[in-house]
Phi, psi and omega in degrees: 000132178293130182296323180294316178300313180297318179298317178298313181300317184282309190272333180257325183256000173059038173278137178293131184304321181292343178277345183274089176236151185306326184272356181290138176276167177303317181294322181293330177267357174085030179265105175275183185296326178292317178296325178295319177297318177296322178296315179300318179295315181296320178298320178294315182293319185277321187248349181071023180252153179258109173235122185274150182302322181293330176291320178292324177294327179281341180293127185284326185221172175300321178299322178295321177296314180299320179295318179297317178297315180299322180294329184272341182293146178303139180085003181284000000 
């Protein structure tokens, strides 16, 4: 799990740290469509990567989100 992604989820989106497991779905960690938009914005601000809200909505699990972030990071 990417530390920046985990930090955003916990500190900005108020997801409980113990809920952030690779197999957890977006719904299981409590990310509604507004939170997904906030996540996309935070990823852009912190990492300078473009991840669209619809891509995050399509991601099945936290691991899928982490993989998407890893693919977009420079040097990936």
